[in-house]
C-alpha positions as CSV (number, residue, x, y, z in Angstrom):
1,M,1.0,16.9,-58.7
2,K,-1.2,14.2,-57.5
3,F,-3.4,14.6,-54.1
4,S,-3.5,11.5,-52.1
5,T,-5.0,13.6,-48.8
6,L,-6.4,16.8,-48.9
7,L,-6.6,19.3,-46.2
8,L,-10.1,21.0,-45.5
9,T,-10.8,24.4,-44.1
10,P,-14.7,24.4,-43.0
11,L,-16.3,27.8,-42.2
12,F,-19.6,26.4,-41.0
13,V,-21.9,23.6,-41.2
14,C,-24.0,23.3,-44.2
15,T,-27.6,22.7,-42.6
16,S,-29.9,22.2,-45.7
17,A,-29.4,20.0,-48.8
18,V,-27.4,21.3,-51.9
19,L,-30.0,21.8,-54.6
20,A,-28.9,20.1,-58.2
21,D,-29.4,22.5,-60.7
22,E,-27.5,25.7,-60.4
23,D,-29.2,27.4,-62.8
24,D,-32.7,26.9,-61.1
25,H,-33.2,30.2,-59.1
26,D,-36.7,29.4,-58.5
27,H,-35.9,27.1,-55.3
28,G,-33.6,30.0,-53.4
29,E,-30.9,27.8,-52.5
30,E,-27.0,27.3,-53.6
31,H,-26.7,24.6,-56.5
32,F,-23.9,22.4,-56.8
33,D,-23.1,19.3,-58.9
34,I,-21.5,16.0,-57.0
35,G,-17.6,16.8,-56.5
36,L,-15.5,14.0,-56.2
37,Y,-12.1,14.3,-54.8
38,A,-9.8,11.7,-53.0
39,S,-8.9,12.0,-49.1
40,N,-6.8,9.1,-47.3
41,G,-7.4,6.8,-49.9
42,S,-11.1,6.9,-50.4
43,I,-13.4,8.9,-52.9
44,V,-15.2,11.6,-51.2
45,T,-17.9,13.5,-52.4
46,G,-18.5,17.2,-51.8
47,G,-20.0,20.2,-53.8
48,W,-18.6,21.3,-57.0
49,D,-19.5,24.5,-58.5
50,H,-19.0,24.6,-62.1
51,D,-19.5,28.2,-62.4
52,T,-16.5,29.2,-60.2
53,E,-14.9,25.5,-61.3
54,S,-13.7,24.8,-57.8
55,M,-14.8,22.6,-54.6
56,E,-17.0,24.7,-52.5
57,V,-18.3,22.2,-50.1
58,A,-16.5,19.0,-48.2
59,N,-18.1,15.8,-47.5
60,L,-21.7,16.2,-49.0
61,R,-23.8,13.6,-49.5
62,L,-27.4,14.5,-49.8
63,F,-28.1,16.3,-53.1
64,E,-31.9,17.2,-54.6
65,A,-33.2,17.6,-57.9
66,H,-36.7,18.7,-59.6
67,F,-38.0,16.9,-62.4
68,G,-39.9,18.9,-65.0
69,E,-38.1,21.8,-65.1
70,D,-37.7,21.4,-69.1
71,P,-41.3,21.1,-69.8
72,A,-40.0,19.1,-73.0
73,F,-38.9,16.3,-70.9
74,P,-41.0,16.1,-67.9
75,N,-39.8,12.6,-67.0
76,T,-35.8,13.4,-67.3
77,I,-33.1,15.7,-65.8
78,D,-29.3,15.6,-66.1
79,E,-28.9,17.3,-63.0
80,P,-27.2,16.7,-60.4
81,G,-23.9,16.4,-62.8
82,I,-20.6,15.2,-61.6
83,G,-17.6,17.5,-61.7
84,G,-13.9,18.0,-60.4
85,T,-10.7,17.2,-61.6
86,A,-8.3,14.5,-62.4
87,D,-5.7,15.9,-59.9
88,L,-8.3,16.3,-56.9
89,L,-9.0,12.4,-57.7
90,G,-5.5,11.6,-57.7
91,M,-6.0,10.1,-60.8
92,A,-4.4,10.5,-64.4
93,P,-6.6,11.8,-67.4
94,G,-7.9,8.9,-69.3
95,E,-8.6,6.8,-66.1
96,S,-12.0,6.0,-64.8
97,F,-14.6,5.7,-62.1
98,T,-17.7,4.2,-62.0
99,M,-21.3,5.6,-60.5
100,N,-23.2,3.0,-59.0
101,L,-26.6,2.8,-58.5
102,L,-27.7,0.9,-55.6
103,S,-30.7,-1.2,-56.1
104,G,-34.4,0.2,-55.0
105,V,-36.3,3.1,-55.3
106,R,-37.7,4.5,-52.1
107,A,-40.8,6.9,-51.9
108,W,-41.9,9.8,-49.5
109,D,-45.1,7.9,-47.4
110,G,-46.0,10.9,-45.1
111,S,-43.8,10.0,-42.7
112,G,-40.4,8.7,-44.1
113,F,-39.0,7.0,-47.4
114,S,-40.3,3.1,-47.8
115,S,-39.8,0.8,-50.7
116,S,-41.4,1.6,-54.2
117,G,-42.1,0.0,-57.2
118,E,-41.5,3.1,-59.4
119,A,-39.6,2.9,-62.4
120,M,-36.3,4.9,-62.3
121,G,-32.9,4.7,-63.5
122,M,-29.7,6.7,-64.8
123,S,-28.1,6.8,-68.3
124,F,-25.0,8.3,-69.8
125,G,-25.0,7.9,-73.6
126,P,-25.4,4.1,-74.5
127,E,-25.2,2.9,-71.1
128,S,-28.4,2.8,-68.7
129,V,-29.2,1.0,-65.4
130,D,-32.4,0.6,-63.7
131,A,-32.8,1.0,-60.1
132,A,-35.0,-1.9,-59.6
133,A,-31.7,-3.9,-60.0
134,G,-29.0,-1.8,-59.7
135,G,-25.9,-1.1,-61.5
136,S,-22.9,1.0,-62.4
137,I,-22.0,3.3,-65.3
138,A,-18.1,4.3,-66.1
139,F,-17.1,7.7,-66.6
140,Q,-13.6,9.0,-67.7
141,V,-11.7,11.0,-65.8
142,S,-10.0,14.0,-67.7
143,D,-7.9,17.2,-66.6
144,D,-11.2,19.0,-65.9
145,F,-14.2,17.1,-66.1
146,D,-18.3,18.2,-66.3
147,L,-20.5,15.0,-66.8
148,H,-24.0,15.0,-66.6
149,P,-25.9,11.6,-66.4
150,E,-29.3,11.4,-67.0
151,Y,-31.9,10.5,-64.2
152,F,-35.4,8.9,-65.3
153,I,-38.6,8.3,-64.0
154,D,-41.5,6.2,-65.3
155,E,-44.1,8.7,-66.9
156,N,-46.9,7.4,-65.2
157,A,-45.5,7.5,-61.7
158,A,-47.4,8.9,-58.9
159,A,-46.5,12.7,-58.0
160,G,-44.1,12.9,-54.9
161,S,-40.9,12.4,-53.3
162,Y,-38.2,9.9,-54.7
163,L,-34.9,8.8,-53.2
164,L,-31.9,6.8,-55.0
165,E,-29.0,5.8,-53.6
166,F,-25.4,5.9,-55.3
167,T,-21.6,5.3,-54.4
168,F,-18.3,6.1,-56.6
169,S,-15.7,3.6,-57.1
170,A,-12.4,3.5,-58.6
171,A,-9.3,1.5,-58.8
172,G,-6.6,2.3,-56.2
173,L,-9.2,4.1,-54.0
174,N,-11.8,2.6,-51.1
175,T,-15.4,3.3,-52.3
176,S,-17.2,6.1,-51.3
177,D,-19.9,6.5,-48.5
178,S,-23.3,6.3,-49.9
179,I,-24.8,9.5,-51.5
180,F,-28.4,10.3,-51.6
181,I,-30.4,12.3,-54.4
182,V,-33.9,13.2,-53.2
183,F,-36.1,14.0,-56.6
184,N,-39.4,16.0,-56.8
185,Y,-41.8,14.7,-59.2
186,G,-44.7,17.0,-59.3
187,M,-44.7,17.4,-55.6
188,D,-45.5,20.7,-54.1
189,D,-41.7,22.6,-53.4
190,E,-42.8,23.5,-49.8
191,L,-44.2,19.8,-49.2
192,F,-41.0,18.5,-51.0
193,E,-38.5,20.5,-48.7
194,E,-40.0,18.8,-46.0
195,T,-39.2,15.5,-47.0
196,V,-35.6,16.6,-48.1
197,E,-35.3,17.7,-44.5
198,W,-36.4,14.4,-43.2
199,A,-33.8,12.7,-45.3
200,E,-31.4,14.9,-43.8
201,A,-32.1,14.3,-40.5
202,N,-32.6,10.5,-40.6
203,I,-30.8,9.1,-43.6
204,V,-27.4,11.3,-44.0
205,P,-25.9,11.8,-40.4
206,V,-22.8,14.1,-41.4
207,H,-23.7,17.2,-43.3
208,G,-21.4,19.2,-45.8
209,A,-19.2,21.8,-44.2
210,W,-18.7,25.0,-46.5
211,L,-15.0,25.9,-47.6
212,L,-13.5,29.0,-48.6
213,L,-13.5,29.6,-52.2
214,G,-11.0,27.4,-53.8
215,G,-10.2,26.0,-50.2
216,L,-9.5,22.6,-51.9
217,G,-6.6,24.1,-53.6
218,L,-7.4,23.7,-57.1
219,R,-9.8,25.1,-59.7
220,R,-10.7,23.8,-63.4
221,R,-8.5,25.8,-65.6
222,N,-9.8,28.8,-67.5
223,R,-10.5,27.4,-71.0
224,R,-10.3,30.4,-72.2
225,G,-6.7,31.1,-71.0
């Protein structure tokens, strides 16, 4: 069964951005991948928990990530991932969606995010797009998917907080609203969280709504079952 409209059951409004890497416990937050589902003919983003294999948060549009969590690769990170199911998107396995990196890098300037010349981008397999020009990467849908594009920043970039903007699109669905990922590149964590709070208040007007576990009606299948 495919779903074109999903009934959401919010418990309360999420008042903090959701970190990208669920395995990073140092930051003391709940962490989710970017979840994708279809609602009223449009792609909508939420918070996908790859441990419980369910959509936990609806209408989530702000994520954060931290470069340098793997010391061997200080300039790349493969979080946030993209999770969900073909059913939630109303698509058949084998169909595809694109993740679109809008042109431009914004960096924290002390009072907001302004244009920056730092080199950033995203890659997946052999495909790569640079934020200076923007571009799209296609991903194939499966019954359940757990995709991890790699985000990168120039090794000579100044320490700071950086913001990239994305949308998701697919045939037969309206393009999603913009989502934003705020990246910490060597900035003090406490100061970085202040930049995320600013982005939350000034860039993303609607916070996510938490759902009952499995509130969207679907979880991934148990691979061991």
